[in-house]
C-alpha positions in Angstrom: 15.2 -10.2 16.7 12.5 -11.8 18.3 8.9 -10.6 19.0 9.3 -11.3 22.8 11.8 -8.5 23.0 9.5 -5.8 21.6 7.1 -3.9 23.8 4.0 -3.6 21.8 1.1 -1.5 23.5 -1.1 -4.6 24.5 -0.7 -8.2 24.2 -4.0 -8.1 22.4 -2.5 -6.1 19.5 0.1 -8.8 18.9 -2.5 -11.4 19.0 -4.7 -9.4 16.5 -1.9 -9.1 14.1 -1.4 -12.9 14.2 -4.9 -13.6 13.6 -5.6 -11.0 11.2 -2.5 -11.5 8.8 -1.7 -15.3 9.8 1.8 -16.1 10.5 4.1 -13.1 10.0 7.5 -14.3 10.7 8.0 -11.8 13.4 9.7 -14.4 15.6 12.4 -15.1 13.1 16.1 -13.7 13.5 18.0 -12.3 10.5 21.0 -14.5 9.6 24.5 -13.6 8.0 23.7 -15.4 4.9 25.7 -13.9 1.9 23.4 -12.8 -0.8 25.3 -14.8 -3.4 23.8 -18.0 -1.9 20.1 -16.9 -1.7 19.1 -17.3 -5.3 20.2 -21.0 -5.0 17.8 -21.5 -2.2 15.0 -19.4 -3.3 13.3 -18.9 -6.8 13.4 -15.2 -7.7 10.0 -13.6 -8.7 10.0 -13.8 -12.5 10.1 -10.6 -14.8 6.8 -12.0 -16.4 4.7 -11.7 -13.3 2.4 -8.8 -13.9 -1.1 -7.9 -12.5 -3.6 -6.8 -15.1 -2.6 -3.9 -17.3 0.8 -3.5 -15.7 4.2 -4.2 -17.1 6.9 -4.7 -14.2 9.8 -5.4 -16.4 11.4 -2.0 -15.4 10.9 -2.7 -11.6 12.2 -6.2 -11.7 15.2 -4.7 -13.4 15.9 -2.5 -10.3 15.5 -5.8 -8.2 18.2 -7.4 -10.4 20.5 -4.2 -10.0 20.3 -4.3 -6.4 20.9 -7.9 -6.2 23.9 -7.8 -8.1 25.3 -4.9 -6.1 24.5 -7.0 -2.9 26.2 -10.4 -4.1 28.9 -11.4 -1.8 27.9 -9.0 0.8 27.2 -10.2 4.3 23.7 -9.5 5.6 24.6 -9.7 9.1 22.7 -6.9 11.0 20.1 -6.3 8.4 16.9 -6.1 10.2 14.0 -4.5 7.9 10.4 -4.1 9.0 7.4 -3.4 7.0 4.9 -1.0 9.1 1.7 -0.6 7.4 -1.2 1.9 8.0 -3.9 -0.6 8.9 -4.2 -4.5 8.8 -6.7 -4.5 5.8 -6.7 -7.4 3.5 -5.1 -5.0 0.9 -1.9 -5.6 2.8 -1.7 -9.4 2.5 -0.2 -8.9 -0.9 2.2 -6.3 0.8 3.1 -8.9 3.4 3.9 -11.6 0.6 6.1 -9.0 -1.2 8.2 -8.6 1.9 8.3 -12.2 2.6 9.3 -12.9 -1.1 12.2 -10.4 -1.2 13.5 -11.4 2.1 13.7 -15.0 1.0 15.6 -13.9 -1.8 18.0 -11.9 0.2 18.3 -14.6 3.0 16.9 -12.2 5.8 13.9 -12.6 7.8 10.5 -10.8 6.9 8.9 -8.8 9.4 5.4 -7.2 9.0 3.3 -5.2 11.5 0.6 -2.5 11.6 -2.3 -1.0 13.5 -5.3 -3.0 13.6 -7.7 -0.3 12.5 -5.4 2.6 11.5 -4.7 3.9 14.9 -2.1 6.5 14.8 -0.8 6.1 18.3 -0.2 2.4 17.5 1.8 3.2 14.5 3.6 5.8 16.3 4.5 3.3 19.0 5.6 0.8 16.4 8.0 3.4 14.9 9.5 4.2 18.3 10.0 0.5 19.3 11.8 0.1 16.1 14.2 2.9 16.7 15.0 1.7 20.4 15.3 -2.0 19.7 18.0 -2.6 16.8 16.0 -2.4 13.6 18.2 -1.5 10.7 15.5 0.2 9.0 11.8 0.2 7.9 9.5 1.0 5.1 6.1 2.3 5.9 2.8 3.6 4.6 2.5 6.8 7.0 -1.0 7.6 8.5 -0.2 11.2 9.3 2.9 12.5 7.9 2.4 16.0 9.7 2.6 14.5 13.1 4.8 11.5 12.7 7.4 13.3 10.5 9.5 14.2 13.5 9.4 10.5 14.8 10.8 9.3 11.3 13.2 12.1 11.3 14.6 11.0 14.7 15.0 7.2 13.4 17.1 8.5 10.5 19.2 10.7 12.6 19.7 7.6 14.7 20.9 5.6 11.6 17.8 3.7 10.8 17.0 3.7 7.0 13.4 4.8 6.4 11.5 4.4 3.0 7.8 5.5 2.2 5.6 3.0 0.4 1.6 3.6 -0.6 1.6 7.2 0.7 4.5 9.5 -0.1 5.8 12.0 2.7 6.5 15.4 1.6 10.2 16.3 2.4 9.2 19.3 4.8 7.7 16.4 7.0 10.3 13.7 7.0 13.2 12.3 5.1 12.1 9.0 3.8 14.7 8.6 1.0 12.4 7.4 -1.8 8.6 6.8 -2.4 7.8 3.4 -3.8 4.3 3.2 -4.9 1.2 4.4 -6.8 1.0 8.0 -8.4 -1.9 8.6 -6.1 -3.3 11.7 -8.1 -3.2 9.4 -11.3 -5.1 6.9 -9.4 -7.8 9.1 -8.2 -8.0 10.7 -11.7 -8.5 7.2 -13.1 -11.4 6.5 -10.5 -13.0 9.7 -11.9 -12.8 8.7 -15.4 -14.4 5.4 -14.6 -17.2 7.2 -12.7 -17.8 9.5 -15.7 -17.8 6.4 -17.9 -20.4 4.7 -15.6 -22.5 8.0 -15.2 -22.7 9.3 -19.0 -25.8 11.3 -18.0 -24.2 12.8 -14.8 -25.5 12.8 -11.3 -24.5 13.2 -7.6 -21.8 10.9 -6.1 -20.4 10.3 -2.9 -17.0 9.6 -1.7 -15.9 7.2 1.1 -12.4 7.4 2.4 -10.3 6.0 5.3 -8.4 9.2 5.9 -8.4 12.9 5.5 -4.6 13.3 6.6 -2.8 10.6 4.5 -1.1 12.0 1.6 -2.3 9.1 -0.6 -6.0 9.8 0.2 -5.7 13.6 -0.2 -4.0 13.2 -3.6 -6.3 10.5 -4.7 -9.4 12.7 -4.0 -7.8 15.8 -5.7 -7.2 13.7 -8.9 -10.9 12.3 -8.7 -12.3 15.8 -8.4 -10.1 17.0 -11.4 -11.3 14.1 -13.5 -15.1 15.3 -12.9 -14.3 18.9 -13.5 -16.6 20.2 -16.2 -18.9 17.3 -16.2 -22.3 16.7 -14.8 -20.9 14.3 -12.2 -21.1 16.0 -8.9 -19.4 15.3 -5.7 -21.9 16.0 -2.8 -20.4 14.7 0.3 -17.1 13.0 1.6 -17.4 10.6 4.5 -14.3 9.7 6.6 -14.1 6.4 8.4 -10.8 7.0 9.9 -9.4 3.5 9.2 -12.6 1.6 10.5 -14.2 -0.7 8.1 -17.3 -1.0 10.4 -17.7 2.7 10.2 -17.3 2.6 6.4 -20.3 0.4 6.5 -22.2 2.8 8.4 -21.1 5.6 6.4 -22.1 4.0 3.0 -25.6 3.3 4.5 -25.8 6.8 5.8 -25.0 8.4 2.3 -27.6 6.4 0.4 -30.1 7.0 2.9 -29.6 10.7 3.0 -29.5 11.5 -0.7 -32.3 10.4 -2.7 -30.7 11.4 -5.8 -27.5 9.5 -5.4 -26.0 7.8 -8.6 -22.5 6.8 -7.6 -19.9 6.2 -4.8 -16.3 6.0 -5.0 -14.5 4.1 -2.3 -11.0 5.5 -1.5 -9.6 2.8 0.9 -9.7 -0.9 -0.1 -12.6 -1.7 2.2 -14.6 1.5 1.3 -15.7 0.1 -2.0 -16.8 -3.3 -0.8 -18.8 -1.6 2.0 -20.5 0.6 -0.6 -21.3 -2.5 -2.7 -22.7 -4.4 0.2 -25.0 -1.3 1.1 -26.1 -0.8 -2.7 -26.9 -4.6 -2.8 -28.9 -4.8 0.4 -31.1 -1.9 -0.8 -31.8 -3.4 -4.3 -30.0 -0.5 -6.0 -27.4 -2.5 -8.1 -27.4 -0.7 -11.3 -29.1 2.4 -9.9 -26.0 3.5 -7.9 -22.7 2.7 -9.5 -19.8 1.9 -7.3 -16.2 2.6 -8.3 -13.8 0.9 -5.9 -10.0 0.9 -5.2 -8.0 -2.1 -4.8 -8.7 -5.8 -4.6 -10.3 -6.8 -1.5 -12.4 -10.1 -1.7 -15.5 -7.9 -1.4 -14.4 -6.1 -4.6 -14.1 -9.4 -6.5 -17.7 -10.3 -5.3 -18.9 -6.9 -6.5 -17.4 -7.1 -9.7 -18.8 -10.5 -10.4 -22.4 -9.5 -9.3 -22.4 -6.0 -10.9 -22.6 -4.0 -7.6 -19.2 -2.7 -8.4 -18.4 -1.3 -11.9 -14.6 -1.1 -11.7 -11.8 -0.8 -9.4 -8.7 1.1 -9.5 -5.8 -1.2 -8.7 -2.3 -1.0 -7.1 0.6 -3.1 -6.5 1.2 -3.6 -2.7 3.3 -6.7 -3.6 5.7 -4.8 -5.6 5.8 -1.7 -3.2 6.8 -4.0 -0.3 9.0 -6.3 -2.5 11.2 -3.6 -3.8 11.2 -1.6 -0.5 12.8 -4.5 1.2 15.5 -4.7 -1.2 16.1 -1.1 -1.0 16.2 -0.6 2.9 18.4 -3.8 3.2 20.7 -2.4 0.5 20.9 1.1 2.2 22.3 -0.7 5.5 24.8 -2.8 3.6 25.8 -0.5 0.8 25.0 2.9 2.1 22.7 5.6 1.1 24.9 7.1 -1.4 25.5 3.7 -3.3 21.9 3.0 -3.3 21.0 6.3 -4.7 23.4 5.8 -7.5 21.7 2.3 -8.2 18.1 3.6 -8.1 18.7 6.8 -10.2 17.9 5.2 -13.6 14.7 3.5 -12.3 13.2 6.8 -10.9 10.0 8.1 -12.0 10.9 11.6 -10.7 13.9 12.7 -8.9 14.1 14.3 -5.5 13.2 18.0 -5.1 12.9 20.6 -2.4 9.3 19.7 -1.9 9.2 15.8 -2.7 11.2 12.8 -2.0 12.4 10.7 -5.2 9.7 8.5 -6.7 9.6 5.0 -8.1 6.1 4.5 -9.4 4.5 1.1 -9.3 1.8 2.1 -11.5 -2.2 2.3 -11.8 -4.4 -0.3 -13.4 -8.3 -0.4 -13.8 -9.9 -3.8 -12.9 -13.2 -4.8 -14.6 -15.3 -7.9 -14.9 -13.6 -8.5 -18.3 -9.9 -8.8 -16.7 -11.0 -10.2 -13.2 -9.8 -13.6 -13.9 -6.4 -12.6 -14.7 -6.1 -10.6 -11.4 -7.1 -13.6 -9.6 -4.4 -15.7 -11.2 -1.9 -12.9 -10.4 -3.0 -13.2 -6.9 -2.6 -16.8 -6.5 0.9 -16.6 -8.2 2.3 -13.9 -6.1 1.1 -15.9 -2.9 3.6 -18.7 -3.8 6.5 -16.6 -3.3 
């Protein structure tokens, strides 16, 4: 399926996607290469490839189970898309994961997302995929309440949809499985890191890119739970609505408005770097402790110069990598067959409230293990 057949909201958006993320492969057309031939042409991501404090042996085992089930099957008609919530640097690794899995399967990789987390743009992308022949997509949903019905319409039409990064409650949409971070646990880890950084307690601020996305809400809940009973107190939460520029403004504002501020936690990948820049510019390194999420370049810089104390890290590569396999397999093998294959690998089964979960884990990055994460980032880029 070629890009010119798609009706994006504006030509500028298409250009922005290409400029922001590099060549995406959007113009490639999925072929009918049998999966049995794919490993001969593409080196598989090795089981030994892990970011710091992770072990992906079980997750690669799921990849192998799906690959074995797909061997000898035609991939004709498989057209899987990755739709992220914002074109942040965080998703470069997710784009790489999609590309690596697509190469192994012998299909074309497809990646897109709104430039600054615009809900209307993501909605338009969902609607376009449902009307132009995609077999399915996996996505980080910006607002499950308002987008759930659109996803359900796609599923009823025959598209296969999986949630990554941010889970979608069953009451809003049927996304088959959630592949991603246990977000409450991630928030809790950030809270524990903040308490360690502030043994004497103090006032802290939260910077976030959303107050509607499930992942953000779960992380904030986990963060506050970790702080319960301590002398570390959340005094304000600033929402930038997916804008890195607004995050920078918010960071400056919370510092200027709170003379006793001792810490800042950034929920979205660019929030921590924004806080680090603000702290550094005001000469407050060491006075205001920054806990970040993820591994943006600004986070690496902050860890090296002391502006960032620690960062809670995820696996966008593995989320997209496994999701590509699962969504492709759903089209070829059927939902029931894939449900049986993934069952032994589930972190938790489906319930009346939540979809089934495949956790990609949580890690904590510090200056001590920074070089290991940089090596991992370089390694996955090769695939």
